[in-house]
NULO-299699 format. One line per field, with one value per residue (C-alpha): residue in three letters; residue number from 1; x negated, y negated, z; chain. Coordinates in steps of 0.5 Angstrom, whole numbers. Layout:
! residues N
residuo	Ala; ...
num	NUM; ...
c1	X; ...
c2	Y; ...
c3	Z; ...
cadena	A; ...
This chain:
! residues 613
residuo	Met; Arg; Arg; Ile; Leu; Thr; Thr; Leu; Met; Ile; Leu; Leu; Val; Val; Ile; Val; Thr; Gly; Leu; Ser; Ala; Leu; Val; Leu; Leu; Val; Asn; Pro; Asn; Asp; Phe; Arg; Asp; Tyr; Leu; Val; Arg; Gln; Val; Ala; Asp; Arg; Ser; Gly; Tyr; Gln; Leu; Gln; Leu; Asp; Gly; Pro; Leu; Arg; Trp; His; Val; Trp; Pro; Gln; Leu; Ser; Ile; Leu; Ser; Gly; Arg; Met; Thr; Leu; Thr; Glu; Pro; Gly; Ala; Gly; Ala; Pro; Leu; Val; Lys; Ala; Asp; Asn; Met; Arg; Leu; Asp; Val; Ala; Leu; Ile; Pro; Leu; Leu; Ser; His; Gln; Leu; Lys; Val; Asn; Gln; Val; Met; Leu; Lys; Gly; Ala; Val; Ile; Glu; Leu; Thr; Pro; Ala; Thr; Glu; Ala; Val; Lys; Asn; Ser; Ala; Ala; Pro; Val; Ala; Pro; Arg; Glu; Asn; Thr; Leu; Pro; Gln; Ala; Pro; Asp; Asp; Arg; Gly; Trp; Ser; Phe; Asp; Ile; Ala; Lys; Leu; Lys; Val; Ser; Asp; Ser; Val; Leu; Val; Phe; Gln; His; Glu; Ser; Asp; Glu; Gln; Val; Thr; Val; Arg; Asp; Ile; Asn; Leu; Gln; Met; Val; Gln; Asp; Glu; His; Tyr; Gln; Ala; Asp; Val; Asp; Phe; Ser; Gly; Arg; Ile; Asn; Arg; Asp; Gln; Arg; Asp; Leu; Asn; Leu; Ser; Phe; Asn; Ala; Lys; Val; Asn; Ala; Gly; Asp; Phe; Pro; His; Val; Leu; Thr; Ala; Asn; Phe; Ser; Gln; Leu; Asn; Trp; Gln; Leu; Gln; Gly; Ala; Asp; Leu; Pro; Ala; Gln; Gly; Ile; Ala; Gly; Gln; Ala; Ser; Leu; Gln; Ala; Glu; Trp; Gln; Glu; Asp; Gln; Lys; Arg; Leu; Ser; Phe; Ser; Gln; Leu; Gln; Leu; Thr; Ala; Asn; Asp; Ser; Thr; Leu; Ala; Gly; Ser; Gly; Ser; Val; Thr; Leu; Asp; Asp; Lys; Pro; Gln; Trp; Gln; Leu; Asp; Leu; His; Ser; Asp; Lys; Leu; Asn; Leu; Asp; Asn; Leu; Leu; Ser; Gln; Ala; Asn; Pro; Val; Ala; Asn; Ser; Thr; Val; Ser; Gln; Gln; Ser; Gln; Thr; Arg; Gln; Gln; Arg; Pro; Val; Ile; Ala; Asp; Ser; Val; Lys; Gln; Pro; Asp; Tyr; Ser; Ser; Leu; Arg; Ala; Phe; Thr; Ala; Ala; Leu; Lys; Leu; Gln; Val; Gly; Gln; Ile; Leu; Trp; Arg; Gly; Met; Asn; Phe; Thr; Asp; Val; Asn; Val; Gln; Ala; Thr; Asn; Ser; Tyr; Gly; Leu; Leu; Thr; Leu; Ser; Glu; Leu; His; Gly; Lys; Leu; Asp; Gly; Gly; Thr; Leu; Ser; Leu; Pro; Gly; Ser; Leu; Asp; Ala; Arg; Gln; Asp; Lys; Pro; Leu; Ser; Ala; Phe; Glu; Pro; Lys; Leu; Asp; Asn; Ile; Gln; Ile; Gly; Thr; Leu; Leu; Lys; Ala; Phe; Asp; Tyr; Gly; Ile; Asn; Leu; Thr; Gly; Lys; Leu; Ser; Leu; Thr; Gly; Glu; Phe; Glu; Gly; Gly; Lys; Ile; Asp; Ala; Asp; Ser; Phe; Arg; Arg; Ser; Trp; Gln; Gly; Gln; Ala; Lys; Leu; Ser; Leu; Leu; Asp; Ser; Arg; Ala; Glu; Gly; Leu; Asn; Phe; Gln; Gln; Leu; Val; Gln; Gln; Ala; Val; Glu; Arg; Ser; Thr; Asn; Val; Lys; Ala; Lys; Glu; Asn; Leu; Asp; Ser; Ala; Thr; Arg; Leu; Asp; Glu; Phe; Thr; Ser; Ser; Leu; Thr; Leu; Asn; Asn; Gly; Ile; Met; Ser; Leu; Ser; Asp; Met; Asn; Gly; Lys; Ser; Ala; Met; Met; Ala; Leu; Gly; Gly; Gln; Gly; Ser; Leu; Asp; Leu; Val; Lys; Glu; Glu; Gly; Asp; Met; Arg; Phe; Asn; Val; Arg; Val; Leu; Asp; Gly; Trp; Gln; Gly; Glu; Ser; Lys; Leu; Ile; Asp; Thr; Leu; Lys; Asn; Thr; Ala; Ile; Pro; Leu; Arg; Val; Tyr; Gly; Lys; Trp; Asp; Ala; Leu; Asn; Tyr; Ser; Leu; Gln; Val; Asp; Gln; Val; Leu; Arg; Lys; Gln; Leu; Gln; Ser; Glu; Ala; Arg; Asn; Arg; Leu; Lys; Ala; Trp; Ala; Asp; Lys; Asn; Gln; Asp; Ser; Gln; Ser; Gly; Lys; Asp; Leu; Lys; Lys; Leu; Leu; Asp; Lys; Leu
num	1; 2; 3; 4; 5; 6; 7; 8; 9; 10; 11; 12; 13; 14; 15; 16; 17; 18; 19; 20; 21; 22; 23; 24; 25; 26; 27; 28; 29; 30; 31; 32; 33; 34; 35; 36; 37; 38; 39; 40; 41; 42; 43; 44; 45; 46; 47; 48; 49; 50; 51; 52; 53; 54; 55; 56; 57; 58; 59; 60; 61; 62; 63; 64; 65; 66; 67; 68; 69; 70; 71; 72; 73; 74; 75; 76; 77; 78; 79; 80; 81; 82; 83; 84; 85; 86; 87; 88; 89; 90; 91; 92; 93; 94; 95; 96; 97; 98; 99; 100; 101; 102; 103; 104; 105; 106; 107; 108; 109; 110; 111; 112; 113; 114; 115; 116; 117; 118; 119; 120; 121; 122; 123; 124; 125; 126; 127; 128; 129; 130; 131; 132; 133; 134; 135; 136; 137; 138; 139; 140; 141; 142; 143; 144; 145; 146; 147; 148; 149; 150; 151; 152; 153; 154; 155; 156; 157; 158; 159; 160; 161; 162; 163; 164; 165; 166; 167; 168; 169; 170; 171; 172; 173; 174; 175; 176; 177; 178; 179; 180; 181; 182; 183; 184; 185; 186; 187; 188; 189; 190; 191; 192; 193; 194; 195; 196; 197; 198; 199; 200; 201; 202; 203; 204; 205; 206; 207; 208; 209; 210; 211; 212; 213; 214; 215; 216; 217; 218; 219; 220; 221; 222; 223; 224; 225; 226; 227; 228; 229; 230; 231; 232; 233; 234; 235; 236; 237; 238; 239; 240; 241; 242; 243; 244; 245; 246; 247; 248; 249; 250; 251; 252; 253; 254; 255; 256; 257; 258; 259; 260; 261; 262; 263; 264; 265; 266; 267; 268; 269; 270; 271; 272; 273; 274; 275; 276; 277; 278; 279; 280; 281; 282; 283; 284; 285; 286; 287; 288; 289; 290; 291; 292; 293; 294; 295; 296; 297; 298; 299; 300; 301; 302; 303; 304; 305; 306; 307; 308; 309; 310; 311; 312; 313; 314; 315; 316; 317; 318; 319; 320; 321; 322; 323; 324; 325; 326; 327; 328; 329; 330; 331; 332; 333; 334; 335; 336; 337; 338; 339; 340; 341; 342; 343; 344; 345; 346; 347; 348; 349; 350; 351; 352; 353; 354; 355; 356; 357; 358; 359; 360; 361; 362; 363; 364; 365; 366; 367; 368; 369; 370; 371; 372; 373; 374; 375; 376; 377; 378; 379; 380; 381; 382; 383; 384; 385; 386; 387; 388; 389; 390; 391; 392; 393; 394; 395; 396; 397; 398; 399; 400; 401; 402; 403; 404; 405; 406; 407; 408; 409; 410; 411; 412; 413; 414; 415; 416; 417; 418; 419; 420; 421; 422; 423; 424; 425; 426; 427; 428; 429; 430; 431; 432; 433; 434; 435; 436; 437; 438; 439; 440; 441; 442; 443; 444; 445; 446; 447; 448; 449; 450; 451; 452; 453; 454; 455; 456; 457; 458; 459; 460; 461; 462; 463; 464; 465; 466; 467; 468; 469; 470; 471; 472; 473; 474; 475; 476; 477; 478; 479; 480; 481; 482; 483; 484; 485; 486; 487; 488; 489; 490; 491; 492; 493; 494; 495; 496; 497; 498; 499; 500; 501; 502; 503; 504; 505; 506; 507; 508; 509; 510; 511; 512; 513; 514; 515; 516; 517; 518; 519; 520; 521; 522; 523; 524; 525; 526; 527; 528; 529; 530; 531; 532; 533; 534; 535; 536; 537; 538; 539; 540; 541; 542; 543; 544; 545; 546; 547; 548; 549; 550; 551; 552; 553; 554; 555; 556; 557; 558; 559; 560; 561; 562; 563; 564; 565; 566; 567; 568; 569; 570; 571; 572; 573; 574; 575; 576; 577; 578; 579; 580; 581; 582; 583; 584; 585; 586; 587; 588; 589; 590; 591; 592; 593; 594; 595; 596; 597; 598; 599; 600; 601; 602; 603; 604; 605; 606; 607; 608; 609; 610; 611; 612; 613
c1	93; 94; 98; 94; 88; 92; 94; 87; 85; 91; 88; 81; 84; 88; 82; 77; 82; 83; 76; 74; 80; 77; 70; 73; 78; 74; 67; 63; 60; 66; 65; 58; 60; 65; 60; 55; 61; 63; 57; 55; 62; 62; 55; 51; 46; 44; 45; 42; 43; 38; 40; 47; 52; 54; 59; 57; 63; 60; 60; 62; 65; 60; 57; 50; 45; 38; 33; 37; 35; 38; 36; 38; 39; 33; 28; 22; 22; 28; 30; 32; 29; 30; 29; 36; 43; 49; 56; 61; 68; 75; 79; 86; 85; 81; 88; 91; 85; 82; 75; 74; 67; 66; 59; 53; 46; 39; 34; 26; 28; 23; 27; 22; 24; 18; 18; 18; 25; 28; 34; 32; 37; 38; 38; 42; 48; 54; 54; 60; 64; 62; 67; 67; 64; 67; 74; 79; 83; 81; 83; 87; 83; 85; 80; 79; 73; 71; 65; 66; 59; 52; 46; 39; 34; 26; 25; 21; 22; 17; 17; 13; 15; 12; 4; 4; 1; 6; 9; 11; 17; 16; 20; 27; 33; 39; 47; 52; 59; 64; 71; 76; 74; 67; 65; 60; 56; 49; 44; 37; 30; 23; 16; 11; 4; -1; -8; -9; -3; 4; 11; 16; 23; 30; 37; 44; 48; 55; 54; 60; 59; 65; 62; 56; 51; 53; 53; 51; 52; 49; 50; 44; 47; 41; 34; 28; 21; 14; 7; 1; -6; -12; -14; -8; -7; -9; -2; 1; 7; 14; 21; 28; 32; 39; 41; 45; 43; 45; 43; 45; 43; 44; 39; 35; 35; 35; 37; 38; 41; 43; 36; 34; 27; 23; 16; 12; 14; 15; 21; 23; 30; 33; 34; 31; 31; 27; 28; 24; 22; 15; 12; 17; 20; 21; 25; 24; 27; 25; 25; 22; 22; 16; 10; 5; -1; -6; -1; 0; -7; -13; -17; -15; -20; -23; -25; -19; -17; -20; -15; -16; -24; -23; -19; -24; -30; -26; -23; -26; -28; -23; -24; -26; -20; -22; -21; -24; -24; -26; -20; -22; -20; -13; -12; -5; -3; -3; 3; 8; 11; 14; 17; 17; 20; 18; 19; 17; 18; 11; 5; 0; -7; -14; -12; -9; -1; 2; 9; 14; 10; 13; 10; 12; 8; 9; 5; 5; 1; -5; -5; -2; 0; 1; 4; 6; 3; 4; 4; 3; -3; -5; -1; -4; -2; -5; -4; -7; -5; -9; -9; -12; -14; -14; -13; -20; -25; -28; -23; -23; -20; -19; -16; -15; -14; -12; -12; -10; -12; -13; -17; -24; -25; -19; -22; -29; -27; -22; -27; -33; -37; -42; -41; -39; -35; -28; -25; -19; -21; -18; -21; -19; -23; -24; -27; -27; -30; -28; -25; -20; -23; -28; -34; -34; -33; -39; -43; -41; -36; -37; -34; -34; -30; -29; -28; -27; -27; -24; -25; -31; -35; -41; -43; -50; -54; -53; -56; -55; -59; -64; -66; -66; -70; -75; -75; -76; -82; -85; -84; -81; -74; -69; -62; -56; -55; -51; -50; -45; -48; -44; -45; -38; -36; -30; -31; -35; -35; -39; -39; -39; -42; -41; -46; -46; -47; -51; -46; -50; -47; -49; -47; -46; -44; -41; -40; -37; -38; -44; -48; -48; -51; -52; -56; -56; -57; -55; -52; -53; -47; -49; -56; -52; -58; -58; -63; -60; -63; -60; -62; -59; -58; -56; -52; -50; -52; -59; -60; -62; -63; -70; -72; -74; -67; -64; -69; -67; -60; -61; -67; -65; -69; -70; -67; -68; -64; -65; -65; -60; -54; -54; -61; -62; -69; -70; -75; -75; -80; -79; -86; -87; -81; -84; -91; -88; -84; -89; -94; -88; -87; -95; -95; -90; -93; -100; -97; -93; -99; -103; -98; -98; -105; -106; -111; -116; -121; -119; -112; -114; -118; -112; -108; -112; -113; -105; -105; -110; -106
c2	-26; -21; -17; -16; -14; -9; -6; -6; -2; 3; 4; 5; 10; 14; 14; 16; 21; 24; 25; 28; 33; 34; 36; 40; 44; 44; 48; 45; 52; 54; 51; 54; 60; 55; 50; 55; 59; 52; 50; 57; 57; 50; 49; 56; 53; 57; 53; 55; 51; 53; 51; 50; 45; 39; 33; 26; 21; 14; 10; 15; 22; 26; 33; 34; 40; 42; 44; 45; 48; 48; 53; 55; 62; 66; 60; 61; 55; 50; 45; 40; 41; 36; 36; 34; 33; 29; 30; 24; 27; 24; 25; 26; 31; 35; 36; 39; 44; 40; 38; 32; 30; 22; 22; 27; 23; 26; 23; 25; 30; 33; 34; 38; 39; 44; 50; 54; 51; 52; 58; 64; 67; 74; 76; 82; 78; 76; 69; 65; 60; 53; 50; 45; 48; 43; 45; 39; 41; 45; 52; 54; 58; 55; 49; 44; 41; 34; 29; 22; 19; 21; 18; 19; 15; 15; 21; 24; 27; 31; 32; 37; 39; 46; 45; 38; 34; 33; 26; 24; 19; 16; 12; 14; 10; 13; 11; 14; 14; 18; 18; 24; 24; 25; 17; 15; 8; 10; 5; 7; 5; 8; 8; 12; 12; 15; 14; 9; 5; 3; 3; 0; 2; 0; 0; 1; 5; 8; 16; 20; 27; 30; 35; 36; 40; 41; 33; 27; 20; 14; 6; 3; -5; -7; -4; -8; -5; -7; -4; -6; -3; 0; -2; -7; -14; -18; -20; -13; -12; -13; -14; -12; -7; -4; 2; 8; 15; 22; 28; 35; 41; 46; 42; 40; 33; 26; 20; 13; 7; 0; -1; -8; -9; -14; -14; -20; -25; -19; -16; -9; -6; 0; 7; 14; 21; 27; 34; 38; 44; 47; 41; 35; 32; 25; 20; 13; 7; 0; -7; -13; -21; -21; -17; -20; -15; -20; -20; -13; -9; -11; -9; -15; -20; -24; -30; -31; -37; -41; -39; -32; -33; -36; -31; -25; -29; -29; -22; -17; -10; -5; 2; 7; 12; 19; 25; 32; 34; 30; 31; 30; 23; 23; 30; 28; 28; 35; 36; 33; 31; 24; 20; 12; 6; 0; -7; -13; -21; -23; -19; -23; -19; -21; -28; -27; -28; -23; -24; -19; -13; -6; 1; 8; 13; 21; 25; 33; 36; 32; 29; 22; 19; 12; 12; 4; -1; -8; -15; -22; -26; -34; -34; -28; -21; -14; -7; -1; 6; 11; 18; 20; 28; 29; 37; 38; 36; 31; 26; 24; 17; 15; 8; 4; -3; -8; -15; -21; -28; -27; -32; -29; -34; -31; -24; -26; -29; -24; -18; -23; -23; -29; -31; -38; -37; -39; -38; -33; -26; -21; -14; -7; -1; 6; 7; 13; 14; 17; 13; 7; 1; -5; -2; 5; 1; -3; 3; 10; 8; 9; 6; 2; -4; -10; -17; -24; -30; -37; -44; -41; -45; -42; -47; -48; -48; -52; -48; -54; -59; -54; -53; -61; -63; -58; -60; -67; -66; -62; -67; -74; -72; -75; -72; -75; -76; -70; -70; -64; -58; -52; -48; -49; -44; -44; -37; -31; -24; -18; -10; -8; -1; 0; 6; 7; -1; -3; -7; -8; -13; -12; -16; -22; -28; -35; -41; -48; -55; -56; -49; -42; -36; -29; -24; -18; -17; -13; -14; -10; -11; -8; -12; -18; -20; -20; -20; -24; -26; -31; -34; -41; -45; -53; -55; -62; -67; -70; -77; -79; -75; -71; -65; -63; -64; -60; -54; -54; -53; -47; -44; -40; -41; -35; -36; -31; -32; -27; -26; -27; -30; -35; -37; -36; -37; -38; -38; -42; -41; -48; -49; -42; -43; -50; -48; -42; -47; -52; -47; -44; -52; -53; -46; -48; -55; -52; -46; -52; -56; -49; -47; -54; -54; -47; -48; -52; -48; -51; -49; -42; -42; -44; -39; -33; -36; -37; -29; -27; -31
c3	101; 107; 103; 97; 101; 105; 98; 96; 102; 101; 94; 96; 101; 96; 91; 97; 99; 92; 91; 97; 96; 89; 92; 97; 93; 86; 86; 80; 79; 76; 70; 69; 65; 61; 59; 56; 53; 50; 47; 44; 41; 38; 36; 36; 41; 48; 54; 60; 67; 73; 80; 83; 80; 85; 85; 85; 86; 86; 82; 77; 78; 75; 75; 77; 74; 76; 70; 63; 56; 50; 45; 37; 36; 35; 36; 40; 44; 47; 43; 49; 56; 62; 69; 70; 67; 69; 66; 67; 68; 68; 75; 72; 67; 73; 76; 70; 69; 64; 64; 60; 59; 58; 58; 58; 60; 60; 63; 62; 57; 52; 45; 40; 33; 31; 27; 34; 36; 29; 29; 26; 21; 21; 13; 14; 17; 12; 10; 13; 9; 9; 13; 19; 25; 30; 31; 30; 36; 43; 44; 50; 54; 61; 60; 55; 53; 50; 50; 48; 50; 50; 53; 53; 57; 58; 54; 49; 42; 38; 31; 26; 19; 18; 19; 19; 24; 30; 31; 38; 39; 47; 51; 48; 50; 46; 47; 43; 43; 39; 37; 36; 28; 30; 28; 33; 34; 36; 39; 39; 41; 42; 41; 36; 38; 32; 30; 35; 32; 35; 32; 36; 33; 35; 31; 32; 27; 25; 24; 21; 23; 21; 16; 21; 20; 13; 12; 16; 14; 17; 16; 19; 20; 24; 24; 28; 27; 29; 27; 31; 32; 28; 21; 21; 20; 27; 27; 26; 21; 23; 20; 20; 15; 13; 9; 8; 9; 8; 10; 6; 10; 5; 0; 6; 2; 6; 1; 2; -1; -1; 3; 5; 8; 10; 13; 15; 9; 4; 2; -1; -4; -7; -6; -6; -3; -1; -1; 5; 1; 3; -1; -1; -7; -7; -12; -11; -15; -11; -13; -9; -10; -6; -4; 0; 0; 3; 9; 10; 8; 13; 7; 3; 0; 6; 2; -2; 1; 7; 12; 11; 11; 18; 21; 18; 22; 28; 28; 32; 30; 30; 33; 28; 28; 31; 26; 28; 21; 15; 10; 2; -1; -3; -1; 2; -5; -6; -1; -5; -11; -13; -18; -17; -21; -18; -20; -17; -18; -15; -12; -8; -7; -6; -7; -14; -16; -20; -23; -27; -24; -27; -24; -26; -23; -22; -17; -18; -12; -13; -20; -20; -27; -27; -34; -33; -29; -32; -30; -31; -28; -29; -36; -38; -38; -36; -37; -33; -34; -32; -27; -21; -20; -13; -14; -12; -7; -11; -14; -21; -24; -31; -33; -40; -38; -43; -41; -45; -43; -36; -32; -31; -25; -21; -22; -20; -14; -12; -12; -9; -15; -14; -22; -23; -29; -32; -38; -41; -41; -46; -45; -48; -45; -42; -35; -30; -23; -17; -11; -13; -10; -11; -8; -12; -18; -17; -15; -19; -25; -32; -38; -44; -47; -52; -49; -51; -47; -50; -47; -42; -38; -34; -28; -26; -33; -39; -45; -50; -45; -43; -51; -52; -46; -48; -55; -53; -49; -55; -60; -62; -63; -58; -56; -54; -46; -43; -36; -36; -32; -35; -41; -45; -51; -55; -57; -54; -56; -53; -52; -45; -42; -35; -32; -24; -22; -29; -33; -40; -45; -53; -59; -56; -60; -58; -61; -60; -63; -60; -60; -62; -59; -59; -55; -50; -43; -36; -30; -23; -20; -13; -13; -16; -20; -28; -34; -40; -47; -51; -58; -58; -64; -62; -67; -65; -59; -63; -64; -71; -78; -80; -83; -76; -73; -79; -78; -70; -72; -76; -71; -66; -59; -55; -48; -42; -36; -30; -22; -17; -19; -14; -15; -23; -26; -34; -39; -45; -51; -55; -56; -59; -64; -66; -67; -72; -75; -76; -79; -84; -86; -87; -91; -95; -97; -98; -103; -106; -108; -110; -115; -117; -118; -120; -126; -122; -118; -111; -112; -114; -107; -103; -106; -104; -97; -96; -99; -93; -88
cadena	A; A; A; A; A; A; A; A; A; A; A; A; A; A; A; A; A; A; A; A; A; A; A; A; A; A; A; A; A; A; A; A; A; A; A; A; A; A; A; A; A; A; A; A; A; A; A; A; A; A; A; A; A; A; A; A; A; A; A; A; A; A; A; A; A; A; A; A; A; A; A; A; A; A; A; A; A; A; A; A; A; A; A; A; A; A; A; A; A; A; A; A; A; A; A; A; A; A; A; A; A; A; A; A; A; A; A; A; A; A; A; A; A; A; A; A; A; A; A; A; A; A; A; A; A; A; A; A; A; A; A; A; A; A; A; A; A; A; A; A; A; A; A; A; A; A; A; A; A; A; A; A; A; A; A; A; A; A; A; A; A; A; A; A; A; A; A; A; A; A; A; A; A; A; A; A; A; A; A; A; A; A; A; A; A; A; A; A; A; A; A; A; A; A; A; A; A; A; A; A; A; A; A; A; A; A; A; A; A; A; A; A; A; A; A; A; A; A; A; A; A; A; A; A; A; A; A; A; A; A; A; A; A; A; A; A; A; A; A; A; A; A; A; A; A; A; A; A; A; A; A; A; A; A; A; A; A; A; A; A; A; A; A; A; A; A; A; A; A; A; A; A; A; A; A; A; A; A; A; A; A; A; A; A; A; A; A; A; A; A; A; A; A; A; A; A; A; A; A; A; A; A; A; A; A; A; A; A; A; A; A; A; A; A; A; A; A; A; A; A; A; A; A; A; A; A; A; A; A; A; A; A; A; A; A; A; A; A; A; A; A; A; A; A; A; A; A; A; A; A; A; A; A; A; A; A; A; A; A; A; A; A; A; A; A; A; A; A; A; A; A; A; A; A; A; A; A; A; A; A; A; A; A; A; A; A; A; A; A; A; A; A; A; A; A; A; A; A; A; A; A; A; A; A; A; A; A; A; A; A; A; A; A; A; A; A; A; A; A; A; A; A; A; A; A; A; A; A; A; A; A; A; A; A; A; A; A; A; A; A; A; A; A; A; A; A; A; A; A; A; A; A; A; A; A; A; A; A; A; A; A; A; A; A; A; A; A; A; A; A; A; A; A; A; A; A; A; A; A; A; A; A; A; A; A; A; A; A; A; A; A; A; A; A; A; A; A; A; A; A; A; A; A; A; A; A; A; A; A; A; A; A; A; A; A; A; A; A; A; A; A; A; A; A; A; A; A; A; A; A; A; A; A; A; A; A; A; A; A; A; A; A; A; A; A; A; A; A; A; A; A; A; A; A; A; A; A; A; A; A; A; A; A; A; A; A; A; A; A; A; A; A; A; A; A; A; A; A; A; A; A; A; A; A; A; A; A; A; A; A; A; A; A; A; A; A; A; A; A; A; A; A; A; A; A; A; A; A; A; A; A; A; A
């Protein structure tokens, strides 16, 4: 044991002696010009080191600098600036006049990727051939230069493209390890705060910089993210992702493939690219097994289910996102072009479960065209092609919906309409308006459509029962007992017109084995009230046989239903109809008697009287 301790002490003395000698014999400031020149030759960047360089020997032999900046050629502001920089160097190469930098460490750095920090190219300068600017072997200049590791901690990144708003990434911690073939392993974590929202992001990736700056590729094997803040679900949005990305400098094109992303319980996969011109050009081809928009959007239907309803009642009001200049609706669409293909197996939105959804859309500087928006819902299908023109300050939307056997009760519940109606809805129409949201549709959209309902059931009022009960009170006719509180129709058709919140229904026709009806009316979607006028013929449900029952089967009874949707009133004109029917029957009988006795004086007098009536 004593021998081992003695050996260790000898080694320690040798190391301390060697380091002390190195500190005494080698001045780190001799490397200043060399470092600046090497950075300029290899990357074109201008490195500026303020203050003297000094040694730091424990626990790692390092060169410490004061304030440093790194600037692109011709740029108006530094790309990187830090109060201090540490270069971890290897000891043995120094003895043979080689500077091997094992790791560069920046702490509290500010990295700015903005138009002010971009390089300014001389238009008159000759164009260099496209080749790798990173030499494969160091030049013999008395010293050699190599960097294997880069570490950035507690730093800030500021990103801005052209005149767009700045994006700031804080609390950056970056660790990069690079081999001689410019293959690097990168670990990153940071936090983005914008519009009262926080995005925490971390990833590790394998980066190929062998052809940098012309091409840079990266394989993100594990990316974790969490988004919280204003105008988001209370639990926030979190998930993981993996993808392969490539940056092409000549085309200013960023592309990705093999995307696998999760967001809460939603998934997304596919590929895409963006070309960063003055106005970016996007190409996206995506698919998903499930998108739960109710769990991703704070504006989801608050009464889609009881759980969501309870959450919405206890959720505190979020602060309003401050904005000094109010932008026109959808004005951000003017800043780019895009082509999107999206296939989704299942979409949950406002409590509705859509399946087999296909979307094809393009945007051309504010003109958004949905050439295809097709899916299935509750055993039916729907198609919603249309367009949104946001090139002017006032947007204009136009859609041509086509629904086939969609459960109308699902739609009414999803958009909070207090009408208790079920049935399979088919609709074909054309609608136009401004903003695309449920409230604007209620208030300011216009359009027209043809609709039909199969196997409909309207709860609250049984038209057949209302007519029969009124007839029983006015005559001796009896009806079969009916405890159903709903109006049922096998088929119902109507024409629909929407005008700034007023939905008018005309040419209404409905029938079932029990009754038939027609009529017209209107619904106020904003005040949630209506005024509907029906003509109802009860075809079955009577007891016994009589001429009056036969008459009632062929007589349309006027029925008016009006008022608030949750407190409807009705008016039924059975007495007037029966009175007119009795008068008509009496007139016919008197006319028949007068015709039979037309030769008598009394018959002639009665005929004259009937003619005057």
